C-alpha positions in Angstrom: -9.7 -145.0 -71.5 -13.1 -143.9 -72.7 -16.0 -146.4 -72.8 -15.6 -148.9 -75.7 -18.5 -150.2 -77.8 -19.2 -154.0 -77.6 -18.4 -156.3 -80.5 -22.2 -157.0 -80.7 -23.0 -153.3 -81.1 -20.3 -152.8 -83.8 -21.6 -155.9 -85.7 -25.1 -154.5 -85.5 -24.0 -151.1 -86.9 -22.0 -152.7 -89.6 -24.7 -155.1 -90.8 -27.2 -152.2 -91.0 -24.7 -150.1 -92.9 -24.0 -152.9 -95.3 -27.7 -153.5 -95.9 -28.2 -149.8 -96.6 -25.3 -149.8 -99.0 -26.4 -152.9 -100.9 -29.9 -151.6 -101.2 -28.5 -148.5 -103.0 -26.3 -150.7 -105.2 -28.9 -153.4 -106.0 -32.4 -151.9 -105.9 -34.1 -155.3 -106.2 -32.6 -156.2 -102.8 -35.0 -153.6 -101.3 -37.8 -155.3 -103.1 -36.6 -158.6 -101.7 -36.7 -157.2 -98.1 -40.3 -156.0 -98.6 -41.3 -159.4 -99.9 -39.7 -161.2 -97.0 -41.3 -158.8 -94.5 -44.7 -159.3 -96.0 -44.4 -163.1 -96.0 -43.1 -163.2 -92.4 -45.9 -161.0 -91.1 -48.5 -163.2 -92.7 -46.9 -166.4 -91.3 -46.7 -165.0 -87.7 -50.3 -163.8 -87.9 -51.5 -167.2 -89.0 -49.3 -169.5 -86.9 -49.6 -168.6 -83.3 -47.6 -171.7 -82.2 -44.6 -170.6 -84.3 -45.0 -167.0 -83.0 -44.9 -168.3 -79.4 -41.9 -170.6 -80.2 -39.9 -167.8 -81.7 -40.9 -165.5 -78.8 -39.9 -168.0 -76.1 -36.6 -168.7 -77.8 -35.9 -164.9 -78.0 -35.7 -165.2 -81.8 -38.4 -162.7 -82.9 -36.2 -159.7 -82.4 -33.4 -161.1 -84.6 -35.7 -162.1 -87.5 -36.0 -158.6 -89.1 -32.3 -157.8 -88.8 -31.0 -161.3 -89.8 -28.8 -161.3 -92.9 -26.0 -163.3 -94.3 -23.6 -162.0 -96.9 -21.1 -163.6 -99.3 -17.7 -162.3 -100.4 -14.7 -163.7 -102.3 -11.1 -162.8 -101.7 -8.0 -163.6 -103.7 -5.0 -163.9 -101.3 -4.1 -165.3 -97.9 -3.3 -161.8 -96.7 -6.7 -160.6 -97.6 -8.4 -163.5 -95.8 -6.2 -163.1 -92.7 -7.0 -159.4 -92.5 -10.7 -160.1 -92.9 -10.4 -162.5 -90.0 -9.0 -159.7 -87.9 -11.7 -157.2 -89.1 -14.5 -159.6 -88.3 -13.1 -160.5 -84.9 -13.7 -156.8 -83.9 -17.3 -157.5 -84.7 -17.4 -160.6 -82.6 -17.4 -163.0 -85.6 -15.3 -166.2 -85.7 -14.6 -168.5 -88.7 -16.9 -171.6 -88.4 -16.7 -174.6 -90.7 -14.7 -175.4 -93.8 -16.4 -175.7 -97.2 -14.8 -177.1 -100.3 -16.7 -175.8 -103.3 -14.2 -177.1 -105.8 -16.1 -180.4 -105.9 -18.9 -178.5 -107.6 -16.5 -176.9 -110.1 -16.2 -173.6 -108.1 -12.5 -172.9 -107.6 -12.7 -171.6 -104.0 -12.8 -172.9 -100.4 -14.6 -171.1 -97.7 -15.6 -170.5 -94.1 -18.5 -168.6 -92.5 -17.6 -165.7 -90.1 -20.4 -165.4 -87.5 -21.0 -164.9 -83.8 -20.9 -168.1 -81.8 -22.2 -167.2 -78.3 -26.0 -167.6 -77.6 -26.4 -164.0 -76.5 -24.4 -162.7 -79.5 -26.6 -164.7 -81.9 -29.8 -163.3 -80.3 -28.4 -159.8 -80.5 -27.6 -160.0 -84.2 -26.6 -163.3 -86.1 -25.0 -161.5 -89.0 -22.8 -163.9 -91.1 -20.4 -163.5 -93.9 -19.7 -166.6 -96.1 -16.1 -165.9 -97.2 -14.4 -167.7 -100.0 -10.7 -167.8 -100.9 -9.8 -168.2 -104.6 -7.6 -171.3 -105.2 -5.2 -170.0 -107.8 -3.7 -173.4 -108.2 -6.9 -174.5 -109.9 -6.2 -172.1 -112.9 -5.0 -174.5 -115.6 -2.9 -172.0 -117.6 0.5 -171.3 -115.7 0.9 -167.9 -117.4 -2.6 -166.9 -116.5 -2.2 -168.1 -113.0 0.9 -166.0 -112.6 -0.8 -163.0 -114.1 -3.7 -163.3 -111.7 -1.3 -163.6 -108.7 0.5 -160.4 -109.9 -2.8 -158.5 -110.2 -3.9 -159.5 -106.7 -0.5 -158.6 -105.2 -0.9 -155.0 -106.4 -4.2 -154.2 -104.7 -5.1 -153.4 -101.1 -8.8 -154.0 -100.4 -8.6 -152.2 -97.0 -8.4 -148.4 -96.6 -5.3 -147.1 -94.7 -7.7 -145.7 -92.0 -9.4 -149.1 -91.6 -6.0 -150.7 -91.0 -5.1 -148.0 -88.5 -8.3 -148.5 -86.6 -7.7 -152.3 -86.4 -4.3 -151.4 -84.8 -6.0 -149.0 -82.4 -8.5 -151.7 -81.5 -5.7 -154.1 -80.7 -3.7 -151.5 -78.7 -6.7 -150.2 -76.7 -8.6 -153.5 -76.4 -11.6 -152.0 -78.1 -13.0 -149.0 -79.9 -14.8 -146.0 -78.5 -18.2 -145.1 -80.1 -16.8 -142.5 -82.5 -13.9 -144.8 -83.4 -16.4 -147.7 -84.0 -18.5 -145.5 -86.3 -15.3 -144.6 -88.2 -14.4 -148.2 -88.4 -17.8 -149.3 -89.8 -17.6 -146.5 -92.4 -14.0 -147.5 -93.4 -14.7 -151.3 -93.3 -17.7 -150.8 -95.6 -15.4 -149.6 -98.4 -13.8 -153.1 -98.6 -17.2 -154.5 -99.7 -18.4 -151.6 -102.0 -19.1 -152.3 -105.7 -16.6 -150.7 -108.1 -17.6 -150.6 -111.7 -14.1 -149.8 -112.8 -11.9 -152.9 -113.1 -8.2 -153.0 -112.4 -7.5 -154.9 -115.7 -8.0 -154.4 -119.4 -10.8 -156.2 -121.2 -8.5 -158.8 -122.7 -7.2 -159.9 -119.3 -10.8 -159.9 -117.9 -12.0 -162.1 -120.7 -9.1 -164.6 -120.4 -9.8 -165.0 -116.6 -13.6 -165.1 -117.3 -13.1 -167.9 -119.8 -11.1 -169.9 -117.2 -14.0 -169.4 -114.7 -16.2 -166.4 -114.4 -15.8 -166.4 -110.6 -12.0 -166.0 -111.1 -12.7 -162.9 -113.0 -15.0 -161.6 -110.3 -12.3 -162.1 -107.6 -9.3 -160.9 -109.5 -10.4 -158.0 -111.7 -11.9 -155.5 -109.2 -10.3 -153.3 -106.5 -12.3 -154.8 -103.6 -14.2 -157.9 -102.5 -17.7 -156.5 -103.3 -20.6 -158.0 -101.5 -22.2 -160.6 -103.8 -25.5 -160.9 -102.0 -27.2 -160.2 -98.8 -29.8 -162.8 -97.7 -32.8 -162.0 -95.5 -34.5 -164.9 -93.5 -38.0 -165.9 -94.3 -40.4 -168.1 -92.4 -41.9 -169.6 -95.5 -39.6 -169.9 -98.5 -42.2 -171.7 -100.6 -44.5 -168.7 -100.3 -41.6 -166.3 -101.0 -40.8 -168.3 -104.2 -44.4 -168.1 -105.3 -44.6 -164.3 -104.8 -41.3 -163.3 -106.4 -42.7 -162.8 -109.8 -45.5 -160.7 -108.4 -42.8 -158.4 -107.0 -41.1 -158.1 -110.4 -38.3 -160.6 -109.5 -37.4 -163.6 -111.6 -36.8 -166.6 -109.2 -34.3 -169.4 -109.9 -35.9 -172.6 -111.0 -35.5 -174.7 -107.8 -35.5 -174.1 -104.0 -32.3 -175.7 -102.8 -31.9 -177.8 -99.6 -34.4 -180.1 -97.8 -38.2 -180.2 -98.6 -40.9 -178.3 -96.7 -41.5 -180.1 -93.3 -43.3 -179.6 -90.0 -39.9 -179.3 -88.4 -37.7 -177.4 -90.9 -34.2 -178.8 -91.3 -31.0 -176.9 -91.7 -31.3 -174.4 -94.5 -33.4 -173.8 -97.7 -32.4 -171.2 -100.2 -33.8 -169.5 -103.3 -32.6 -166.5 -105.3 -33.0 -164.3 -108.3 -30.5 -164.5 -111.1 -27.3 -162.5 -111.2 -27.5 -159.0 -112.5 -25.7 -157.9 -115.6 -23.9 -154.7 -114.4 -22.0 -152.2 -116.6 -18.2 -152.0 -116.0 -15.4 -149.9 -117.3 -12.2 -151.8 -118.1 -8.8 -150.2 -117.8 -8.0 -148.6 -121.1 -11.5 -147.1 -121.2 -13.4 -149.9 -123.0 -16.7 -150.8 -121.5 -18.6 -154.0 -121.0 -20.7 -155.9 -118.4 -20.0 -158.2 -115.5 -22.4 -160.8 -114.1 -21.9 -161.9 -110.5 -24.2 -160.3 -107.9 -27.6 -161.7 -107.1 -30.4 -161.7 -104.5 -31.1 -164.6 -102.2 -33.7 -165.6 -99.6 -33.2 -168.3 -96.9 -35.3 -170.3 -94.5 -33.5 -171.7 -91.5 -34.4 -174.8 -89.6 -33.0 -177.0 -86.8 -29.3 -177.9 -86.5 -28.6 -181.6 -87.0 -26.3 -183.8 -85.1 -23.6 -185.7 -87.0 -26.0 -188.7 -87.1 -28.8 -186.4 -88.5 -26.5 -184.8 -91.0 -25.3 -188.2 -92.3 -29.0 -189.2 -92.9 -29.7 -185.8 -94.5 -26.7 -186.0 -96.8 -27.7 -189.6 -97.8 -31.3 -188.6 -98.6 -30.4 -185.4 -100.5 -27.9 -187.4 -102.6 -30.6 -190.0 -103.4 -33.1 -187.3 -104.4 -30.9 -185.5 -106.9 -32.1 -182.2 -108.5 -35.3 -181.8 -110.6 -35.8 -179.5 -113.5 -38.7 -177.6 -112.0 -39.5 -176.6 -108.5 -42.9 -178.4 -108.2 -41.7 -181.8 -109.3 -38.4 -181.4 -107.4 -40.2 -180.6 -104.1 -42.7 -183.5 -104.5 -39.8 -185.9 -105.1 -37.9 -184.5 -102.1 -41.0 -185.0 -99.9 -41.1 -188.7 -100.9 -37.4 -189.3 -100.3 -37.4 -187.4 -97.0 -40.2 -189.5 -95.5 -37.3 -191.6 -94.2 -36.3 -188.6 -92.0 -38.5 -188.2 -88.8 -40.6 -185.1 -88.8 -41.5 -184.4 -85.2 -39.5 -182.8 -82.5 -40.0 -185.8 -80.2 -38.6 -188.3 -82.8 -35.7 -186.0 -83.6 -34.8 -185.8 -79.9 -35.5 -189.5 -79.3 -33.3 -190.6 -82.2 -30.5 -188.1 -81.6 -30.9 -186.5 -85.0 -31.1 -182.8 -84.0 -29.9 -180.4 -81.4 -32.2 -178.9 -78.8 -31.8 -176.2 -76.1 -33.5 -177.0 -72.8 -35.0 -174.6 -70.3 -37.1 -174.8 -67.1 -40.7 -173.5 -67.0 -41.7 -171.7 -63.8 -43.3 -175.0 -62.5 -40.1 -176.8 -63.4 -38.0 -174.2 -61.5 -40.2 -174.8 -58.4 -39.4 -178.5 -58.7 -35.7 -178.1 -59.5 -34.7 -180.3 -56.6 -36.5 -183.3 -58.3 -34.3 -183.0 -61.4 -30.9 -184.8 -61.3 -27.9 -184.9 -63.5 -28.3 -187.7 -66.1 -32.1 -187.7 -66.0 -34.0 -188.2 -69.3 -35.6 -184.8 -70.0 -38.6 -186.4 -71.8 -40.7 -187.1 -68.7 -40.1 -183.5 -67.5 -41.1 -182.2 -70.9 -44.3 -184.2 -70.8 -44.9 -182.9 -67.2 -44.5 -179.3 -68.4 -41.4 -178.7 -66.3 -38.9 -178.5 -69.2 -39.2 -177.0 -72.7 -37.0 -178.3 -75.5 -36.4 -175.6 -78.1 -34.9 -176.5 -81.5 -31.5 -174.9 -81.9 -31.5 -172.8 -85.1 -28.9 -173.9 -87.7 -26.6 -170.9 -88.1 -24.3 -172.2 -90.9 -24.4 -173.2 -94.5 -24.7 -176.3 -96.7 -21.7 -177.0 -99.0 -23.9 -178.5 -101.7 -26.4 -175.7 -101.4 -23.8 -173.0 -101.4 -22.2 -174.4 -104.5 -25.5 -174.8 -106.2 -26.5 -171.2 -105.5 -23.1 -170.1 -106.9 -23.5 -172.2 -110.1 -27.2 -171.4 -110.8 -26.5 -167.7 -110.6 -23.4 -167.8 -112.6 -25.0 -169.1 -115.7 -26.1 -172.7 -115.2 -23.9 -175.8 -115.2 -21.5 -175.0 -118.0 -18.5 -174.7 -115.8 -18.6 -177.7 -113.4 -15.2 -179.3 -113.7 -14.4 -181.2 -110.6 -10.9 -180.5 -109.2 -8.7 -182.2 -106.7 -9.2 -182.6 -103.0 -9.7 -179.6 -100.8 -6.8 -178.3 -98.7 -8.2 -177.4 -95.3 -4.7 -177.1 -93.9 -3.8 -174.6 -96.6 -7.0 -172.6 -95.9 -6.3 -172.5 -92.2 -2.7 -171.4 -92.8 -4.0 -168.6 -95.0 -6.6 -167.7 -92.3 -4.0 -167.7 -89.6 -6.1 -169.9 -87.3 -8.2 -173.0 -87.2 -11.8 -172.8 -88.1 -14.3 -173.8 -85.4 -16.3 -177.0 -85.7 -20.0 -176.2 -86.0 -21.1 -179.6 -84.5 -19.1 -178.8 -81.4 -20.8 -175.4 -81.1 -24.3 -176.8 -81.3 -23.4 -179.6 -78.8 -21.9 -177.1 -76.4 -25.1 -174.9 -76.6 -27.3 -177.9 -75.8 -25.1 -179.1 -72.9 -25.0 -175.6 -71.4 -28.8 -175.5 -71.4 -29.0 -179.0 -69.8 -26.6 -177.9 -67.1 -28.7 -174.8 -66.3 -31.7 -177.1 -65.9 -29.8 -179.5 -63.6 -29.9 -182.3 -66.2 -26.1 -182.4 -66.3 
């Protein structure tokens, strides 16, 4: 058969197409991209060490294309088909997130590339949430929502046909891949016409506005696309200068010499005009803009300490006091790469320098890498955190959906039910980071 396009190339085309579409749908997203580009350029011009670190880790090229999106689906069939669609783009489900503990009636996973080379090529991620219909209190409303969802197909017939062709051929040719990207994009497009009348929309909205967002539209429209900044504090400061109203508090850990995990900020959800079935009009509020700053991936030990400190810190009313309080609380978390390595709190990728390569015979499996790092034979690079924080994700959802007025806590999550809907098990993010670190040690002769 003709030459097929790689999953990495299809993912690259899709992420660019989605970014272009979202920029047309939400003009402030274009402003957000300009803001982040300006901040990143200033950071790299003024921080040569960070520039060199990103260049050495082959992460400079991915910075400008890096995005994560968020979508919500209503049925197991929709989730399973998305899993199939994202697999064509080289994206696997990583992690399980229970957002019901924050009063958001969904559970989620993140579809993303997992191999080192694929992440460097384009680390596009889609945080994908499945509505938990069982959390709708009213049985009649729950049944109605299920009936509405059963009547829609969020995938075009051509998209489904191309997924079949991919499976039959073992890939897609370049023209087929372009066709696939174009058709797949329709699943995530915004539709201002709802599939329900105003009364049904309002009943679902009253139960939880996110339920209305999932159930009442013909597709799983993209809710936000998030560019990556190198200085989220500066981005937060500048948002108002760019005509964007930022949310009150940056979520996640405080500013540090060695950034941890993920920090997020955003602008509030847009009020968008919609046309209900039966021709009455109104507005819907769901989609917003978000910026993230990524740090180092933490080991289970590091994550336990992080969770403990974040829980102790709580959430402040304004960003300045909240960040100052976080800084105090997080003094208990070591803030140097050496201490993070020494105490086993974070993951690192190891590589030989040219001098180290010349002395490769002196490095043996089981050796402590620290003396070689001090000698200049080995470089330890922080492994970038590629995933999400359950608390942070839920917080972003809540803060952009109108504050904390809908924060009922529901029962325990059902990971088994989620994986049954997905049609496979989700991958464990800790294992992925550990494997990346071990692979790099093996290449250096340390394992």
